[in-house]
N, C-alpha and C positions, 0 to 999 in steps of 0.2 A: 409294457410299452415298447414300441419298436423305434427304429431310427427316425422314421418320418414324424412321429409324435414329438420327439426331441427337437427336430428341425423346426416344426411349427411353433413349439414353445419358445425357442431362441428367436425366431423371426418376430413373433408377437411381442416379446420383451423388447427387442430392438425398436419396433414401431412405437411402442408406448413411451420408451425413453426419448425417442426423437420428438414425439409430440410434446412431451414435458419440456424439452429444451426449446422448441419453437414457441411454446406458450410463454416461457420465461423471457425469451428475447422480445417477443411482442409486448409483454407487460412492461419491460424496461423501456422500450421505445415510446410507449404511451405515457410514461412518466410515473409508473408505479415503483421504480427502482430507487436507489439512494440518490439523494440530491448532492451532486459534487460541485456544480458551478456556483461561483459566488455572485452576489448581486453586482450588476454593472460590468461583469466580465473580469474584474480585477480581483485577484486572490490576495488576501492579507496574511494567510498562514501557509507556511511551507516547512517541510522536513528537510533540513540541510544535509544531515549526515546521521547515520546509525552505526554504533559500534557495539557488537555483542561482547559482553564480558565473560559470561558463562552460559550454561543452559537456561538459567532463570532470570538473568539480569542483562540490561543493555543501557548504554548511554545514548541519548537522542538529543541532537542539536536542532532546535525549532526556531524559525525566523518568523517574527510577527511585527509588522509595521516598521521595518528597519532595525529592530532590536532582536538579538538572539538570546535564547534561554537554553541552558543545559539541564536536562532531566535525567534522572536515574530511574528507570522503569524496572520493577521486579515483579515476582509472582504475587506477593502479598502486600507490597508497599511501593508507592511512587514518591520520589523526592526531588525537589527543585535544588540542584547543586549550585547553580549560578544563574543570575537573572540580569537583564539589562546589558548584555554584552553588545558593544557597538558592532553592527554588521559591516563587513567590508563593502567597498563599492561593488555593485552588482555586475559580475563578469558574465552573467548569463547562465542558464541552467545546464548547458552542455559543455561549458568551458572546463578544460582539465585543471586540476589543482596543481600548483607549483610543487615539484618534487625535488628533494635534495639528492645529491649523488650518494650512492650506496658505498659505505666505507669498507666493504669487504674487499 
């Protein structure tokens, strides 16, 4: 095989990958993708914060209908640590969290 054959192979591969990508985007726009929007446009469920503990475990704070729940997610087991935590007044999704001064 010469250099021209390799070039044709790379070009054909790029065209096929581009067609697969376009097909996936078209399918998603037609509604064949995952359904993310809630009924009525209002979301009832939100992930407030995620804290990785190690390579296999993380703490996740989930808000549902004004109450927050703390979950410990692991590789083999998921545990509810605390439930029914009163959610603070909604400062908005992009509002920065209050930070304390660094004692260093």
